[in-house]
C-alpha positions in Angstrom: 188.9 -9.3 -113.0 188.0 -11.2 -116.2 189.2 -14.6 -117.4 192.9 -15.0 -118.2 193.7 -14.9 -121.8 196.3 -17.3 -123.0 198.3 -16.0 -126.0 199.5 -18.6 -128.4 203.2 -18.0 -129.3 203.7 -16.9 -132.9 205.8 -20.0 -133.6 202.8 -22.2 -132.7 200.6 -20.2 -135.0 203.1 -20.7 -137.8 203.8 -16.9 -138.0 207.3 -15.9 -137.1 208.8 -12.6 -138.0 212.4 -11.9 -137.2 214.3 -8.7 -136.7 217.7 -7.6 -135.8 218.2 -5.7 -132.5 221.2 -3.5 -131.9 222.8 -3.2 -128.4 223.6 0.5 -128.8 226.1 0.8 -125.9 228.1 -2.2 -127.4 228.0 -1.0 -131.0 231.0 1.0 -132.1 229.8 1.7 -135.7 232.2 -0.7 -137.5 229.6 -1.2 -140.3 230.3 -4.9 -140.9 226.6 -5.7 -140.4 225.7 -3.5 -143.3 228.3 -5.2 -145.5 227.1 -8.7 -144.5 223.4 -7.9 -144.6 222.7 -4.9 -146.9 219.1 -6.2 -147.5 218.2 -5.3 -143.9 220.9 -2.9 -142.6 222.0 0.5 -143.7 224.2 2.9 -141.9 223.4 6.4 -140.6 225.7 9.3 -141.2 227.9 8.3 -138.2 228.2 4.7 -139.4 225.7 3.2 -136.9 223.3 0.5 -138.2 219.7 1.2 -139.1 217.6 -1.9 -139.4 215.3 -1.2 -142.3 213.0 -4.2 -142.3 212.4 -7.7 -140.9 214.7 -10.7 -141.8 213.1 -13.0 -144.3 213.6 -16.7 -144.4 215.6 -16.3 -147.6 218.3 -14.3 -145.8 218.1 -15.9 -142.3 221.4 -17.6 -142.7 223.1 -14.3 -143.6 221.5 -12.6 -140.6 222.8 -15.3 -138.3 226.3 -14.8 -139.9 226.1 -11.0 -139.2 225.1 -11.6 -135.6 228.0 -14.1 -135.1 230.5 -12.0 -136.9 229.8 -8.6 -135.3 233.1 -7.6 -133.8 231.4 -6.0 -130.8 228.6 -8.7 -130.4 226.1 -5.9 -130.6 223.5 -7.7 -132.8 220.7 -10.1 -131.8 218.2 -11.9 -134.0 214.8 -11.8 -132.3 211.7 -13.7 -133.2 208.5 -11.6 -132.8 
């Protein structure tokens, strides 16, 4: 077995990308996330969210609001 490789977390490297994750069993297709964060979320034909891209620093506050305001608590903001 070779030497262990220590991976430096993205935050320590100064590179953080954020995305929204949907808890599909919890989501009931209310669509509030798309209203609050149309820059990132669109809805499919049944009203379920499609996360189109990462969350930029400029809209991070809006993304946090969308997570907090989801009536089913089906959104998470994840650092990658």
